[in-house]
N, C-alpha and C positions, 0 to 999 in steps of 0.2 A: 626715667629718663628724660634726658635735656635735649629739646629740640633744636638744632644747630644753624637752623635759617627756614624763610618762610614755606619751602620747598617740602620740609620735614610736616610740615601741619596740613597743608593742600593737598600732598601725595603726590605720585608721579605720574606720567603719562599713563593712565589706564580707561579702562570700559567700566563705566560708572555704575551705580548712582554714588557709592562710597568710597572714601579711600580706606576707611577701618574694615567695613563690612564687605567691602569686594576684594580692591586691591591687595589689603591686608592677608583678604583671606588664600587669594592668588597662592601668595609666597608663602604661607602655611604649607599649603599642597603642594608646592613646587619645591619646598625643602623637604617634606614627606617623600615625594618622588626621586630626589637626587640620593635620597639615605637609602632609599631601597634596593637603587642598583639594578634594577632590571626590570623584566616587564613585569606587571601585576594583572591579577585575574579579579582578585575579591578589595574592594575599600568600603569599610563599614567607618561612616562619619559620625560623632556625637557632638551636639552643639550644647552649650553653656551658655545663662545669663542673657544678655542683649540677641546675643547669634540665633541660640534656641526661639526668643521671642520673634526675632524679624528676620530670618534668612530667607524666606520667600520672597517676601518682599523688597528686599535687597539685593537678589540675588546670588548673596554667599554660598550657598549650595553648588550655582553654577560656578562662580569664581573656584572653590574648593576642586572642584573637579577638571577645571582648566589648569589650574597649579597640578593637578595631579598627573595632568596630560603633558607636560613640562612646559607650558607656554608663559609669556610672558603677560605684564597686567595688562597692555593695551591690545592683545590679539582680541581680534574681532570675533573670531571664531568661539570666544567664552560665551557667548549667548546660547550657543546650540553644544556645549560641552557634554552636556549629557547624553544626545544622541549621538556625539561622536565618541562617545567612551563607549557605548553600547555598540556600535559598529565595529570600534576593537577589540572587543570581547571583554570587556570591564562591567563585572557586576556592582554598584555602588548602592549602598543603603544607607540612611539617614536614619538617626534618633535623638532624640532628648537625653542631652545625659543630667543624672541624678547626683545629688551631694554636692559638696562645696567646690568650688572654683575661685584662681586666683584674681581673677581681671571679669570684665562683664564680657568682652569677646573673647572665649575659649572655644576651641576645638581640639577634641581626641580624635585622631585617623588611625585606622587599625589597616593596615595591609597587607595581602600575601598571594601566594603563588603557588597553583596545585600541582605544577612541574615541579618545582624545587623544595615545595614546601616550607618555603621562607617566609618568617612573619616580621614585622615591624610594627611598631607601637610608637606613637609621637604626640606629645599635647603642646599645642603652640597658642600664643596669644597675640591679638591684633590690637597695639597699643596707641595707634592715631596715626594720620599722615601715610599710611603705608607701611609702615613700620612693625615689624614682629618680634616676637620672642617665642624662640624654643626653650620651654622649659622641662619637658621628661621626653627621652628617651627609651626607651623599651624596661621601662620601671626607674631608669637612671635619672637623678636631679641633675640636670643640666642647665646653663644659661648660654643664648647663643643668638644672636640678631639677624643671620644671613645677611647682615652690610658686610662683610669680608669674607676671602676664601678661607673655608673652616675644616680643620681635621677632626673625624671623631674615630677615637681608638679604640677599640675594646682590648683590654690585657686583662694580665693577671694580675693580682694585685701584688706585687712581689717589689723587695726593696731595689730603689734604683733605676726601673721603669721609665718612671718621667722623667729623672733624668738623665737616662741614655737618651730618651727623644729628643727632650729640650737640647740636647749639646749639640745630636745632630744637626736640629733645626739651625744652632748657631754657626754651624760650619757650613752650611747652607746659604747663610745670608737670609733666613726667613724669620724677619721679629714677629713676635707672638705680641698681640694687642690685647688681647683677654684669653685666660684658659680657668677653664671648672673642672673638678675632680671628683667623681661618686664611686663607692663602691658598694656591692652587696652585703658582704662580710669582710671581715679581716681575713685576709688571704684567699679571697673568693674572686670573682670576678669582678671588675671595675671598667668603670669609662672615662678616659678624657678628652675634652675637647677643649681645642687650640685653633682662637680666630687671628689668622694670620695676613700681614701687609703686602704679601706677593701671593699670585696663583701657584696652586700645590702639581706640581710633575708628577709624572709617573715614577720617574728616578724618585724622586722624594717619598714615594708609597710602598717601593720596594723594597727601598735600603730600611723602613721602619718595619716592613713586614721580614725584613731578616733577626730581628732580633725575637729570641724564643717567647719571651712573654707575652708578645704581642699576639693577637689573635685574629684581630682584623682591623683595616683603615677605610674608611670610607671618606668622602669631599661633600660638601653642600657649598654649593658658590652661585648664589642667586645673579649674581651681577655678569656672568659668564658671557651674555647673551649680546651685551653692550661692550665688550671687549673685541 
C-alpha cells in the first residue's frame, strides 16, 4: 500500500500508544462488528506475529474489543472496553494463533450469537498508520481496506451474477473503486466485495437482494462516524 500523506503514517485521532497496534486494531474489530450486523455474545480473538508478542503492552486487546463495540479510534472508553463488553454480556477470549500469517500485525476474530446461531470469522492486518486490510471473511479470500463504503455480497457462483450487480451499481451512479471475488467451488458459494465511492443506501441493498442468486448483502463503512 502506498501512503498518500503524513497522516497515513502517524495515524488517525486515536487512543494510543500505537497507530498500528491500537488504532488499526480498533478498525479491524469495528469491521468485524459491522459485518456481523447484530448483537454478539462471544468473541474469540487470535493474535499472530507482533500482535501476539506485544498485544497486552500496546493495548491491542482493548482496541480490538473497542472496535467490536463499534467505537471510533479516539473513543476514551477504549481503555475500559473489556469491562464494558462484559457488562454488555459479551464473552471475550484471546489466544495466540499458530501457523503462517501474511503480516506481522494479524488478528483473526470469530464472533457468534447464541440467540440467532450466527457466526462470523474474519482475518485482518494492521499495515501502519491506522490503516488495515481485511484479507479473509468466513474462509473466502478478500481484500478490503475499510477506507470506503464496502458491499460484501454472498451469492451463488452462477453465470452473470457479478455482471448484474455491477450493472445495478452503474445505474445507481455508484462507482466501484476496488472489487475482489472468491468462491468455495465451481457453482458453489461465492463472495464478492466492492469498495464504492458513495455510501450504500438501504434501497441499493434491497435491490441487490432481489437477484435470486444473491444470498446476503452486508456493509462495512468505517468512516460513517465522520460523515
